[in-house]
C-alpha positions as a Python dict, from the first residue, in 0.01 Angstrom:
ca = {
    (1, 'M'): (0, 0, 0),
    (2, 'Y'): (216, 285, -119),
    (3, 'S'): (212, 597, 97),
    (4, 'T'): (297, 945, -57),
    (5, 'S'): (407, 1064, 285),
    (6, 'S'): (642, 772, 351),
    (7, 'A'): (792, 786, -2),
    (8, 'T'): (841, 1164, 35),
    (9, 'S'): (1019, 1121, 369),
    (10, 'A'): (1248, 869, 219),
    (11, 'W'): (1346, 1089, -80),
    (12, 'L'): (1336, 1451, 45),
    (13, 'N'): (1662, 1547, -124),
    (14, 'D'): (1657, 1355, -456),
    (15, 'G'): (1508, 1645, -655),
    (16, 'I'): (1239, 1438, -818),
    (17, 'N'): (903, 1587, -904),
    (18, 'R'): (632, 1407, -696),
    (19, 'D'): (319, 1533, -870),
    (20, 'F'): (182, 1186, -915),
    (21, 'A'): (-6, 922, -712),
    (22, 'Y'): (187, 619, -593),
    (23, 'T'): (53, 286, -709),
    (24, 'R'): (-183, 83, -477),
    (25, 'R'): (-95, -252, -621),
    (26, 'L'): (191, -416, -791),
    (27, 'A'): (189, -719, -1023),
    (28, 'I'): (500, -934, -1094),
    (29, 'V'): (516, -1130, -1426),
    (30, 'G'): (766, -1415, -1434),
    (31, 'R'): (774, -1726, -1229),
    (32, 'G'): (1148, -1780, -1221),
    (33, 'R'): (1378, -1734, -926),
    (34, 'V'): (1383, -1354, -949),
    (35, 'G'): (1008, -1322, -964),
    (36, 'F'): (944, -1544, -660),
    (37, 'A'): (1243, -1384, -472),
    (38, 'L'): (1106, -1032, -525),
    (39, 'T'): (748, -1134, -457),
    (40, 'R'): (855, -1275, -120),
    (41, 'A'): (1073, -979, -25),
    (42, 'L'): (806, -718, -138),
    (43, 'R'): (543, -884, 65),
    (44, 'Q'): (761, -886, 370),
    (45, 'A'): (812, -513, 309),
    (46, 'G'): (431, -454, 305),
    (47, 'V'): (389, -406, -66),
    (48, 'D'): (50, -526, -206),
    (49, 'V'): (156, -788, -465),
    (50, 'G'): (-7, -1119, -571),
    (51, 'E'): (159, -1442, -682),
    (52, 'P'): (394, -1413, -982),
    (53, 'L'): (206, -1436, -1300),
    (54, 'G'): (292, -1641, -1610),
    (55, 'R'): (249, -1588, -1992),
    (56, 'D'): (-43, -1364, -2108),
    (57, 'P'): (-109, -1253, -1742),
    (58, 'D'): (-420, -1086, -1615),
    (59, 'V'): (-274, -806, -1395),
    (60, 'G'): (-622, -711, -1249),
    (61, 'D'): (-622, -375, -1082),
    (62, 'A'): (-249, -338, -1078),
    (63, 'E'): (-115, -4, -1177),
    (64, 'V'): (245, -102, -1182),
    (65, 'V'): (382, -422, -1341),
    (66, 'L'): (734, -556, -1280),
    (67, 'L'): (859, -802, -1551),
    (68, 'C'): (1084, -1064, -1401),
    (69, 'V'): (1146, -1252, -1731),
    (70, 'P'): (1448, -1334, -1942),
    (71, 'D'): (1593, -1034, -2141),
    (72, 'G'): (1467, -1188, -2471),
    (73, 'A'): (1107, -1197, -2346),
    (74, 'V'): (1080, -853, -2202),
    (75, 'A'): (961, -668, -2515),
    (76, 'A'): (696, -932, -2591),
    (77, 'A'): (571, -937, -2234),
    (78, 'A'): (541, -566, -2221),
    (79, 'A'): (352, -549, -2553),
    (80, 'R'): (82, -774, -2400),
    (81, 'L'): (-1, -528, -2118),
    (82, 'P'): (-254, -240, -2124),
    (83, 'R'): (-85, 87, -2226),
    (84, 'D'): (-198, 274, -1910),
    (85, 'L'): (26, 78, -1681),
    (86, 'V'): (372, 171, -1556),
    (87, 'V'): (594, -122, -1650),
    (88, 'G'): (934, -213, -1526),
    (89, 'H'): (1201, -475, -1590),
    (90, 'C'): (1467, -633, -1382),
    (91, 'S'): (1733, -655, -1654),
    (92, 'G'): (2079, -527, -1577),
    (93, 'A'): (2188, -468, -1926),
    (94, 'M'): (1867, -364, -2128),
    (95, 'A'): (1759, -7, -2187),
    (96, 'L'): (1400, 110, -2145),
    (97, 'D'): (1297, 140, -2500),
    (98, 'V'): (1186, -228, -2495),
    (99, 'L'): (892, -116, -2271),
    (100, 'S'): (759, 138, -2511),
    (101, 'P'): (487, 269, -2531),
    (102, 'H'): (458, 220, -2156),
    (103, 'E'): (595, 456, -1899),
    (104, 'G'): (894, 251, -1791),
    (105, 'F'): (1154, 185, -1528),
    (106, 'S'): (1426, -70, -1439),
    (107, 'L'): (1499, -221, -1104),
    (108, 'H'): (1804, -457, -1106),
    (109, 'P'): (1922, -599, -771),
    (110, 'L'): (2308, -628, -779),
    (111, 'M'): (2285, -966, -619),
    (112, 'T'): (2303, -1329, -722),
    (113, 'I'): (1963, -1497, -686),
    (114, 'T'): (1956, -1884, -677),
    (115, 'H'): (1691, -2139, -615),
    (116, 'L'): (1883, -2274, -324),
    (117, 'A'): (1849, -1988, -71),
    (118, 'P'): (1658, -1664, -27),
    (119, 'A'): (1837, -1367, -187),
    (120, 'P'): (1983, -1135, 80),
    (121, 'L'): (1860, -817, -91),
    (122, 'A'): (1900, -585, 212),
    (123, 'G'): (2211, -370, 179),
    (124, 'C'): (2278, -437, -183),
    (125, 'V'): (2273, -197, -472),
    (126, 'A'): (1970, -169, -703),
    (127, 'A'): (2039, -15, -1039),
    (128, 'V'): (1751, 203, -1136),
    (129, 'D'): (1632, 409, -1429),
    (130, 'G'): (1312, 553, -1554),
    (131, 'T'): (1156, 730, -1846),
    (132, 'S'): (981, 978, -1632),
    (133, 'A'): (1005, 1130, -1282),
    (134, 'R'): (717, 905, -1167),
    (135, 'S'): (859, 577, -1301),
    (136, 'L'): (1211, 654, -1160),
    (137, 'A'): (1058, 740, -825),
    (138, 'I'): (862, 416, -821),
    (139, 'A'): (1185, 220, -897),
    (140, 'R'): (1365, 399, -618),
    (141, 'D'): (1069, 349, -380),
    (142, 'L'): (1058, -24, -436),
    (143, 'A'): (1433, -49, -392),
    (144, 'T'): (1416, 145, -65),
    (145, 'R'): (1128, -72, 62),
    (146, 'L'): (1353, -375, 19),
    (147, 'D'): (1632, -202, 204),
    (148, 'M'): (1849, -180, -104),
    (149, 'R'): (2059, 128, -211),
    (150, 'P'): (1913, 266, -548),
    (151, 'I'): (2171, 393, -784),
    (152, 'A'): (2076, 549, -1115),
    (153, 'V'): (2248, 371, -1399),
    (154, 'P'): (2162, 545, -1735),
    (155, 'E'): (2124, 359, -2066),
    (156, 'R'): (2477, 443, -2187),
    (157, 'D'): (2631, 263, -1888),
    (158, 'R'): (2389, -34, -1850),
    (159, 'A'): (2590, -297, -2052),
    (160, 'T'): (2917, -202, -1879),
    (161, 'Y'): (2755, -212, -1534),
    (162, 'H'): (2606, -552, -1606),
    (163, 'A'): (2932, -682, -1757),
    (164, 'A'): (3097, -584, -1424),
    (165, 'A'): (2845, -775, -1242),
    (166, 'S'): (2902, -1087, -1448),
    (167, 'V'): (3278, -1070, -1388),
    (168, 'A'): (3231, -1012, -1014),
    (169, 'A'): (2977, -1298, -969),
    (170, 'N'): (2958, -1544, -1259),
    (171, 'F'): (3326, -1545, -1355),
    (172, 'T'): (3435, -1567, -990),
    (173, 'V'): (3228, -1885, -966),
    (174, 'T'): (3386, -2014, -1284),
    (175, 'V'): (3736, -1965, -1151),
    (176, 'L'): (3643, -2117, -808),
    (177, 'G'): (3499, -2412, -1010),
    (178, 'L'): (3851, -2472, -1152),
    (179, 'A'): (3996, -2450, -808),
    (180, 'E'): (3747, -2698, -692),
    (181, 'D'): (3827, -2943, -967),
    (182, 'L'): (4198, -2922, -906),
    (183, 'A'): (4161, -2957, -520),
    (184, 'K'): (3957, -3277, -575),
    (185, 'T'): (4237, -3432, -764),
    (186, 'A'): (4466, -3360, -465),
    (187, 'G'): (4216, -3502, -221),
    (188, 'L'): (4082, -3177, -75),
    (189, 'D'): (3733, -3035, -85),
    (190, 'R'): (3629, -2673, -147),
    (191, 'D'): (3592, -2607, 233),
    (192, 'A'): (3960, -2616, 274),
    (193, 'Y'): (3995, -2319, 40),
    (194, 'L'): (3705, -2116, 181),
    (195, 'P'): (3892, -1910, 434),
    (196, 'L'): (4152, -1826, 166),
    (197, 'V'): (3880, -1707, -69),
    (198, 'E'): (3706, -1502, 202),
    (199, 'A'): (4033, -1335, 297),
    (200, 'A'): (4101, -1251, -71),
    (201, 'V'): (3757, -1095, -110),
    (202, 'R'): (3801, -892, 211),
    (203, 'N'): (4129, -771, 106),
    (204, 'W'): (3994, -662, -234),
    (205, 'A'): (3706, -480, -60),
    (206, 'R'): (3958, -290, 154),
    (207, 'T'): (4237, -212, -94),
    (208, 'G'): (4120, -297, -445),
    (209, 'A'): (4261, -561, -679),
    (210, 'A'): (4622, -454, -737),
    (211, 'D'): (4710, -394, -380),
    (212, 'S'): (4550, -725, -254),
    (213, 'L'): (4719, -943, -510),
    (214, 'T'): (4940, -1216, -368),
    (215, 'G'): (5091, -1549, -485),
    (216, 'P'): (5358, -1660, -734),
    (217, 'V'): (5254, -1443, -1031),
    (218, 'A'): (5266, -1130, -818),
    (219, 'R'): (5607, -1232, -692),
    (220, 'G'): (5744, -1304, -1043),
    (221, 'D'): (5811, -1659, -940),
    (222, 'E'): (5802, -1815, -1287),
    (223, 'I'): (5931, -2160, -1181),
    (224, 'T'): (5636, -2206, -944),
    (225, 'V'): (5389, -2071, -1207),
    (226, 'Q'): (5526, -2331, -1446),
    (227, 'R'): (5493, -2612, -1199),
    (228, 'Q'): (5136, -2504, -1138),
    (229, 'R'): (5069, -2502, -1512),
    (230, 'D'): (5212, -2843, -1561),
    (231, 'A'): (4985, -2972, -1272),
    (232, 'V'): (4677, -2817, -1439),
    (233, 'Q'): (4765, -2971, -1776),
    (234, 'A'): (4805, -3311, -1607),
    (235, 'R'): (4506, -3308, -1375),
    (236, 'C'): (4254, -3083, -1564),
    (237, 'P'): (4392, -3046, -1916),
    (238, 'G'): (4070, -2886, -2042),
    (239, 'A'): (4141, -2592, -1812),
    (240, 'A'): (4492, -2517, -1928),
    (241, 'E'): (4375, -2232, -2162),
    (242, 'L'): (4178, -2071, -1886),
    (243, 'F'): (4478, -2101, -1652),
    (244, 'D'): (4704, -1941, -1910),
    (245, 'A'): (4461, -1648, -1961),
    (246, 'L'): (4436, -1596, -1582),
    (247, 'V'): (4809, -1592, -1551),
    (248, 'S'): (4840, -1331, -1829),
    (249, 'A'): (4576, -1110, -1675),
    (250, 'T'): (4733, -1146, -1326),
    (251, 'K'): (5078, -1039, -1474),
    (252, 'T'): (4909, -741, -1610),
    (253, 'L'): (4754, -663, -1275),
    (254, 'A'): (5081, -713, -1082),
    (255, 'A'): (5257, -483, -1325),
    (256, 'N'): (5008, -208, -1248),
    (257, 'K'): (5070, -271, -880),
    (258, 'R'): (5442, -184, -928),
}
């Protein structure tokens, strides 16, 4: 159950008008990895939420509905819900107009969620926004109950915020996939490179990208870079274009360091 007193104590200094009643029950629509992960985490946090619902859901006595569906399905899912509900979505890039005419909010965990392991939501950022003081406060309260750090990301910044998330998570995995493929041709598995990757991420966290850059491109060692490029072309020829693009981007980053 939501508690006005607990919510107020969590947000004493946020300046939000609290002249509203917190919801007693939450419904989640969407039976994908995000829907199940948030359902599990919210239940553990003491929120009254049932099993994730599918298409054309019956939300029962829920007062707030959280849509955990693909971006392209958000507008249609919202349109099927009664108008008196507060409706949220979990999209990182979408604005809130797709939820109209509902009072709407967004709650996007800045965390990769897979089918293979529970999502470690505690401690991560949650991008939130709302069409009203009430809906924004609900988004913040849900994030806080999950031990996430709610940060308001307005409509004008959402696509940029989400692009940064894709670069940080998805593109990192793509680059590591190239490293994994190359390593296999040399008889090594990805575990051999894990300490190197972890150290690079720690250095980036401490000092930022430019100051944590190492390697032949950063040193201006064109001979070694060319040897690497020849190896990529020979072992993984389909990745040569990606390697060239990464070398070019790394040269730009190295120049900024100087």
